[in-house]
N, CA, C and O of each residue as an XYZ file, in Angstrom:
580
protein
N      88.126     45.079    133.152
C      88.838     43.992    133.806
C      90.056     43.602    132.967
O      89.985     43.490    131.744
N      91.162     43.402    133.658
C      92.398     43.021    132.988
C      92.789     41.610    133.421
O      92.275     41.087    134.410
N      93.711     40.997    132.661
C      94.102     39.620    132.961
C      94.635     39.452    134.380
O      94.364     38.437    135.022
N      95.379     40.421    134.874
C      95.956     40.285    136.209
C      94.908     40.490    137.307
O      95.190     40.264    138.484
N      93.707     40.915    136.926
C      92.646     41.106    137.912
C      91.720     39.894    138.031
O      90.838     39.869    138.890
N      91.917     38.884    137.168
C      91.048     37.702    137.201
C      91.256     36.917    138.488
O      92.385     36.761    138.954
N      90.162     36.424    139.059
C      90.221     35.608    140.266
C      89.191     34.503    140.150
O      88.222     34.619    139.398
N      89.406     33.425    140.902
C      88.431     32.350    140.953
C      87.151     32.861    141.599
O      87.201     33.670    142.526
N      86.005     32.394    141.116
C      84.766     32.739    141.796
C      84.678     31.920    143.073
O      85.297     30.861    143.175
N      83.939     32.385    144.014
C      83.874     31.726    145.311
C      83.264     30.334    145.176
O      82.187     30.159    144.607
N      83.981     29.350    145.714
C      83.497     27.975    145.682
C      83.926     27.181    144.460
O      83.689     25.974    144.401
N      84.553     27.829    143.480
C      84.946     27.094    142.276
C      86.338     26.490    142.390
O      86.705     25.637    141.582
N      87.108     26.909    143.366
C      88.480     26.453    143.501
C      88.728     26.052    144.946
O      88.550     26.849    145.867
N      89.147     24.789    145.132
C      89.401     24.311    146.489
C      90.904     24.158    146.679
O      91.565     23.524    145.858
N      91.447     24.722    147.733
C      92.872     24.624    148.005
C      93.240     23.189    148.370
O      92.442     22.472    148.974
N      94.462     22.771    147.998
C      94.941     21.429    148.317
C      95.113     21.291    149.826
O      95.502     22.246    150.499
N      94.824     20.103    150.358
C      94.979     19.849    151.788
C      96.460     19.802    152.125
O      97.209     19.041    151.512
N      96.888     20.596    153.082
C      98.284     20.629    153.499
C      98.454     19.681    154.674
O      97.941     19.925    155.766
N      99.185     18.591    154.432
C      99.371     17.583    155.476
C     100.733     17.758    156.135
O     101.636     18.372    155.568
N     100.869     17.204    157.355
C     102.142     17.264    158.074
C     102.463     18.628    158.610
O     103.634     19.000    158.680
N     101.441     19.401    158.998
C     101.670     20.753    159.506
C     101.247     20.864    160.969
O     100.701     21.884    161.390
N     101.505     19.808    161.738
C     101.230     19.846    163.173
C      99.924     19.169    163.535
O      99.034     19.004    162.701
N      99.830     18.778    164.804
C      98.684     18.031    165.295
C      97.393     18.851    165.243
O      96.321     18.290    165.016
N      97.475     20.126    165.444
C      96.280     20.957    165.497
C      95.565     21.013    164.148
O      94.372     21.311    164.097
N      96.282     20.730    163.048
C      95.661     20.805    161.726
C      94.723     19.624    161.477
O      93.875     19.669    160.587
N      94.891     18.559    162.284
C      94.088     17.358    162.066
C      94.697     16.444    161.008
O      94.188     15.350    160.759
N      95.762     16.883    160.402
C      96.452     16.077    159.371
C      97.938     16.007    159.706
O      98.772     16.001    158.801
N      98.274     15.954    160.967
C      99.674     15.932    161.392
C     100.151     14.505    161.634
O      99.506     13.552    161.197
N     101.243     14.359    162.306
C     101.870     13.083    162.667
C     102.050     12.162    161.479
O     103.072     12.259    160.800
N     101.116     11.277    161.191
C     101.305     10.310    160.092
C     100.894     10.895    158.746
O     101.054     10.233    157.720
N     100.386     12.076    158.723
C     100.017     12.768    157.485
C      99.079     11.949    156.611
O      99.285     11.846    155.402
N      98.072     11.378    157.203
C      97.002     10.604    156.554
C      97.489      9.312    155.901
O      96.765      8.712    155.107
N      98.733      8.867    156.235
C      99.243      7.638    155.631
C      98.998      6.403    156.509
O      99.217      5.279    156.056
N      98.559      6.588    157.722
C      98.352      5.456    158.615
C      99.662      5.024    159.249
O     100.690      5.677    159.072
N      99.622      3.893    160.007
C     100.801      3.396    160.706
C     101.416      2.227    159.951
O     100.706      1.314    159.528
N     102.701      2.251    159.784
C     103.479      1.165    159.169
C     102.979      0.759    157.779
O     101.992      1.298    157.278
N     103.649     -0.158    157.195
C     103.233     -0.685    155.903
C     103.918     -0.007    154.726
O     104.536      1.050    154.855
N     103.785     -0.649    153.587
C     104.478     -0.203    152.381
C     104.080      1.213    151.975
O     104.940      2.011    151.602
N     102.812      1.531    152.042
C     102.340      2.836    151.574
C     102.599      3.960    152.567
O     102.413      5.127    152.221
N     103.016      3.653    153.778
C     103.310      4.709    154.745
C     104.734      5.212    154.592
O     105.063      6.297    155.072
N     105.582      4.438    153.929
C     106.991      4.778    153.810
C     107.240      5.681    152.594
O     106.471      5.669    151.633
N     108.312      6.451    152.652
C     108.657      7.281    151.499
C     109.094      6.369    150.358
O     109.826      5.402    150.575
N     108.656      6.670    149.172
C     108.975      5.819    148.031
C     108.151      4.560    147.993
O     108.364      3.704    147.134
N     107.209      4.429    148.911
C     106.405      3.216    148.999
C     105.345      3.148    147.923
O     105.151      4.096    147.162
N     104.670      2.037    147.866
C     103.628      1.843    146.869
C     104.079      0.824    145.835
O     105.219      0.361    145.861
N     103.188      0.483    144.938
C     103.481     -0.529    143.930
C     103.490      0.101    142.550
O     102.924      1.174    142.344
N     104.127     -0.561    141.619
C     104.244     -0.032    140.254
C     102.895     -0.105    139.546
O     102.025     -0.862    139.977
N     102.701      0.642    138.494
C     101.456      0.551    137.721
C     101.293     -0.842    137.130
O     102.250     -1.408    136.601
N     100.105     -1.390    137.215
C      99.829     -2.713    136.673
C     100.047     -3.832    137.672
O      99.736     -4.984    137.370
N     100.577     -3.528    138.870
C     100.794     -4.565    139.876
C      99.466     -4.965    140.491
O      98.671     -4.104    140.868
N      99.217     -6.278    140.597
C      97.931     -6.765    141.087
C      98.067     -7.576    142.358
O      97.341     -8.550    142.559
N      98.991     -7.181    143.216
C      99.109     -7.822    144.511
C      99.688     -9.224    144.450
O      99.416    -10.029    145.341
N     100.458     -9.539    143.457
C     101.044    -10.871    143.345
C     100.284    -11.768    142.387
O     100.832    -12.755    141.896
N      99.023    -11.439    142.112
C      98.254    -12.172    141.098
C      98.920    -11.942    139.745
O      99.467    -10.869    139.492
N      98.872    -12.952    138.877
C      99.466    -12.782    137.549
C      98.804    -11.585    136.869
O      97.588    -11.576    136.681
N      99.591    -10.581    136.500
C      99.003     -9.354    135.964
C      98.377     -9.553    134.583
O      98.693    -10.504    133.869
N      97.494     -8.645    134.234
C      96.737     -8.744    132.994
C      97.648     -8.856    131.781
O      97.361     -9.632    130.870
N      98.737     -8.099    131.749
C      99.603     -8.126    130.571
C     100.298     -9.474    130.401
O     100.790     -9.775    129.313
N     100.348    -10.290    131.449
C     100.905    -11.643    131.311
C      99.823    -12.687    131.097
O     100.102    -13.765    130.572
N      98.583    -12.381    131.497
C      97.477    -13.341    131.309
C      96.984    -13.375    129.873
O      96.525    -14.414    129.399
N      97.076    -12.241    129.174
C      96.556    -12.175    127.815
C      97.502    -12.883    126.842
O      98.718    -12.846    127.029
N      96.954    -13.529    125.803
C      97.814    -14.224    124.843
C      98.616    -13.241    123.988
O      98.153    -12.153    123.645
N      99.816    -13.661    123.666
C     100.660    -12.850    122.796
C     100.371    -13.275    121.362
O     100.543    -14.444    121.018
N      99.932    -12.336    120.519
C      99.580    -12.690    119.148
C     100.342    -11.812    118.175
O     100.786    -10.715    118.513
N     100.482    -12.315    116.967
C     101.099    -11.535    115.912
C     102.607    -11.667    115.891
O     103.219    -12.169    116.833
N     103.188    -11.212    114.811
C     104.627    -11.276    114.618
C     105.012    -10.198    113.627
O     104.343    -10.029    112.607
N     106.068     -9.473    113.906
C     106.573     -8.472    112.992
C     108.003     -8.829    112.623
O     108.890     -8.842    113.476
N     108.215     -9.116    111.365
C     109.545     -9.492    110.901
C     110.448     -8.271    110.866
O     110.034     -7.194    110.439
N     111.686     -8.445    111.319
C     112.639     -7.337    111.279
C     113.214     -7.172    109.879
O     113.844     -6.157    109.583
N     113.002     -8.165    109.014
C     113.527     -8.116    107.654
C     112.458     -7.733    106.637
O     112.652     -7.919    105.436
N     111.347     -7.209    107.100
C     110.232     -6.877    106.223
C     110.618     -5.750    105.265
O     111.268     -4.780    105.656
N     110.205     -5.895    104.005
C     110.498     -4.884    102.997
C     109.255     -4.040    102.743
O     108.162     -4.575    102.555
N     109.425     -2.736    102.739
C     108.324     -1.817    102.478
C     108.465     -1.288    101.052
O     109.464     -0.655    100.709
N     107.460     -1.554    100.236
C     107.476     -1.080     98.852
C     106.594      0.152     98.704
O     105.527      0.234     99.312
N     107.036      1.101     97.901
C     106.201      2.226     97.522
C     105.465      1.796     96.261
O     106.088      1.404     95.274
N     104.145      1.870     96.296
C     103.313      1.351     95.216
C     103.053      2.451     94.184
O     102.641      3.560     94.525
N     103.305      2.117     92.919
C     102.949      2.984     91.801
C     101.997      2.225     90.904
O     102.212      1.041     90.645
N     100.963      2.866     90.429
C     100.033      2.230     89.504
C     100.321      2.703     88.089
O     101.090      3.641     87.881
N      99.694      2.041     87.113
C      99.887      2.455     85.721
C      99.388      3.878     85.497
O      99.987      4.631     84.728
N      98.295      4.252     86.163
C      97.795      5.620     86.021
C      98.771      6.629     86.634
O      98.843      7.771     86.180
N      99.532      6.210     87.676
C     100.570      7.089     88.235
C     101.677      7.322     87.203
O     102.183      8.435     87.057
N     102.045      6.243     86.483
C     103.067      6.371     85.443
C     102.586      7.294     84.321
O     103.367      8.056     83.752
N     101.298      7.213     84.016
C     100.692      8.071     82.987
C     100.796      9.549     83.393
O     101.106     10.408     82.567
N     100.536      9.828     84.658
C     100.525     11.210     85.148
C     101.921     11.804     85.321
O     102.067     13.025     85.382
N     102.953     10.952     85.402
C     104.312     11.452     85.621
C     104.877     12.178     84.408
O     105.772     13.011     84.554
N     104.372     11.879     83.211
C     104.855     12.505     81.983
C     106.356     12.305     81.783
O     107.070     13.233     81.404
N     106.828     11.076     82.045
C     108.226     10.712     81.847
C     108.289      9.522     80.900
O     107.422      8.649     80.937
N     109.322      9.485     80.043
C     109.452      8.334     79.144
C     110.312      7.241     79.775
O     110.075      6.056     79.539
N     111.306      7.624     80.572
C     112.131      6.659     81.303
C     111.850      6.811     82.790
O     112.010      7.892     83.357
N     111.428      5.712     83.418
C     111.085      5.770     84.843
C     112.035      4.866     85.606
O     112.013      3.645     85.453
N     112.872      5.486     86.432
C     113.757      4.747     87.336
C     113.862      5.541     88.638
O     113.160      6.536     88.822
N     114.731      5.102     89.531
C     114.826      5.756     90.835
C     115.214      7.235     90.722
O     114.671      8.078     91.436
N     116.142      7.544     89.834
C     116.604      8.941     89.721
C     115.484      9.865     89.243
O     115.315     10.966     89.768
N     114.718      9.411     88.243
C     113.627     10.260     87.753
C     112.500     10.374     88.770
O     111.832     11.406     88.842
N     112.282      9.317     89.561
C     111.243      9.376     90.602
C     111.648     10.310     91.737
O     110.798     10.965     92.341
N     112.942     10.371     92.026
C     113.428     11.308     93.052
C     113.245     12.744     92.563
O     112.818     13.614     93.322
N     113.572     12.988     91.291
C     113.403     14.330     90.730
C     111.937     14.746     90.705
O     111.615     15.923     90.867
N     111.034     13.754     90.497
C     109.601     14.045     90.480
C     109.004     14.066     91.888
O     107.805     14.283     92.062
N     109.867     13.835     92.901
C     109.484     13.841     94.319
C     108.430     12.782     94.652
O     107.553     12.997     95.489
N     108.535     11.629     93.974
C     107.661     10.502     94.297
C     108.287      9.687     95.422
O     107.586      9.207     96.314
N     109.617      9.530     95.376
C     110.346      8.852     96.444
C     111.418      9.796     96.969
O     111.738     10.803     96.336
N     111.977      9.458     98.147
C     112.932     10.359     98.787
C     114.377     10.003     98.482
O     115.216     10.894     98.347
N     114.689      8.687     98.367
C     116.063      8.305     98.081
C     116.097      7.006     97.286
O     115.068      6.360     97.090
N     117.293      6.628     96.827
C     117.435      5.463     95.959
C     117.298      4.151     96.704
O     117.152      3.105     96.072
N     117.341      4.171     98.031
C     117.216      2.938     98.803
C     115.776      2.457     98.900
O     115.537      1.285     99.194
N     114.819      3.333     98.660
C     113.412      2.949     98.747
C     113.046      2.003     97.606
O     113.467      2.192     96.464
N     112.257      0.987     97.935
C     111.843     -0.007     96.954
C     110.526      0.417     96.315
O     109.634      0.928     96.992
N     110.412      0.202     95.010
C     109.218      0.633     94.274
C     108.643     -0.549     93.512
O     109.378     -1.315     92.890
N     107.313     -0.693     93.566
C     106.627     -1.747     92.834
C     105.531     -1.115     91.976
O     104.822     -0.213     92.422
N     105.401     -1.605     90.732
C     104.380     -1.101     89.812
C     103.256     -2.117     89.738
O     103.492     -3.302     89.505
N     102.016     -1.641     89.939
C     100.838     -2.506     89.886
C      99.940     -2.115     88.719
O     100.009     -0.998     88.207
N      99.087     -3.072     88.306
C      98.202     -2.879     87.161
C      96.878     -2.269     87.616
O      95.849     -2.944     87.621
N      96.905     -1.017     87.991
C      95.676     -0.285     88.323
C      95.626      0.946     87.428
O      96.633      1.632     87.252
N      94.479      1.219     86.875
C      94.351      2.375     86.007
C      94.738      2.023     84.579
O      94.840      0.852     84.216
N      94.951      3.055     83.783
C      95.265      2.844     82.375
C      96.549      3.569     82.009
O      96.917      4.580     82.606
N      97.217      3.013     81.004
C      98.432      3.606     80.482
C      98.274      3.685     78.973
O      97.928      2.687     78.341
N      98.519      4.849     78.381
C      98.290      5.026     76.949
C      99.559      5.373     76.184
O      99.532      5.477     74.957
N     100.676      5.554     76.896
C     101.897      5.967     76.202
C     103.028      4.992     76.485
O     102.958      4.187     77.414
N     104.070      5.077     75.670
C     105.230      4.200     75.789
C     106.127      4.700     76.921
O     106.506      5.871     76.947
N     106.468      3.804     77.861
C     107.390      4.150     78.940
C     108.384      3.013     79.136
O     108.054      1.844     78.934
N     109.603      3.368     79.532
C     110.629      2.387     79.885
C     110.756      2.392     81.407
O     111.023      3.429     82.014
N     110.561      1.224     82.015
C     110.530      1.127     83.472
C     111.713      0.306     83.947
O     111.968     -0.783     83.434
N     112.438      0.832     84.935
C     113.575      0.130     85.535
C     113.452      0.277     87.052
O     114.038      1.178     87.653
N     112.668     -0.640     87.665
C     112.376     -0.553     89.102
C     112.547     -1.915     89.771
O     112.931     -2.891     89.127
N     112.253     -1.967     91.088
C     112.497     -3.178     91.875
C     111.534     -4.316     91.581
O     111.954     -5.469     91.484
N     110.254     -4.013     91.439
C     109.260     -5.054     91.187
C     108.172     -4.520     90.277
O     107.900     -3.320     90.239
N     107.549     -5.448     89.536
C     106.429     -5.071     88.679
C     105.526     -6.275     88.540
O     106.001     -7.403     88.415
N     104.213     -6.038     88.563
C     103.282     -7.153     88.417
C     103.292     -7.635     86.968
O     103.608     -6.875     86.053
N     102.942     -8.911     86.773
C     102.979     -9.511     85.432
C     102.032     -8.798     84.477
O     102.382     -8.551     83.323
N     100.837     -8.466     84.950
C      99.853     -7.798     84.094
C     100.334     -6.405     83.697
O     100.143     -5.986     82.556
N     100.954     -5.688     84.626
C     101.468     -4.360     84.315
C     102.610     -4.467     83.305
O     102.733     -3.630     82.410
N     103.435     -5.489     83.449
C     104.546     -5.696     82.521
C     104.035     -5.956     81.105
O     104.581     -5.429     80.136
N     102.983     -6.774     80.991
C     102.402     -7.085     79.682
C     101.864     -5.814     79.022
O     102.087     -5.594     77.832
N     101.164     -4.986     79.780
C     100.586     -3.751     79.232
C     101.680     -2.801     78.753
O     101.571     -2.221     77.673
N     102.740     -2.639     79.559
C     103.828     -1.733     79.181
C     104.516     -2.220     77.916
O     104.841     -1.422     77.037
N     104.739     -3.530     77.818
C     105.415     -4.083     76.644
C     104.526     -4.036     75.402
O     105.035     -3.904     74.288
N     103.209     -4.143     75.575
C     102.286     -4.021     74.436
C     102.319     -2.626     73.829
O     102.129     -2.447     72.626
N     102.564     -1.639     74.691
C     102.624     -0.246     74.209
C     104.003      0.103     73.656
O     104.225      1.243     73.250
N     104.936     -0.852     73.629
C     106.267     -0.618     73.052
C     107.318     -0.224     74.061
O     108.437      0.122     73.682
N     106.988     -0.269     75.329
C     107.954      0.094     76.371
C     108.805     -1.098     76.781
O     108.552     -2.228     76.363
N     109.817     -0.837     77.604
C     110.694     -1.885     78.099
C     110.572     -1.946     79.609
O     110.375     -0.931     80.278
N     110.695     -3.173     80.137
C     110.617     -3.376     81.586
C     111.897     -4.063     82.044
O     112.278     -5.102     81.505
N     112.553     -3.483     83.034
C     113.740     -4.103     83.608
C     113.575     -4.118     85.119
O     113.316     -3.087     85.739
N     113.730     -5.312     85.709
C     113.621     -5.450     87.167
C     115.023     -5.441     87.728
O     115.866     -6.232     87.306
N     115.288     -4.548     88.684
C     116.628     -4.455     89.267
C     116.643     -5.052     90.656
O     117.686     -5.067     91.310
């Protein structure tokens, strides 16, 4: 058997009803649409979600939440991430070279998660107070830009 020889088994496929093909077909004249009314006309019918004039569900439900258009998205780096980078100076340019961020416009914040055992100089957008204390205890410098 080849692909072009495949056929539906008997009874598994029903042909679509062809309407408007004369009175003898039993589906002629009004083509099963009935007489008059919105749904009998071409282009007739109602839009999705229309409930016959009743206030639709999308208007009955309460509107909740708010999304600020001025929201800032920070890329989070932890102290253990800084440890794994094997860099002594960490700023936007070195993070781009290490493929941590994609461009200089992205905002980066350092958080106090994990451990840091080496001296690093950090020059980023934000840093938590605890992370700043740890970096400075190890002899590093922190600059917020």
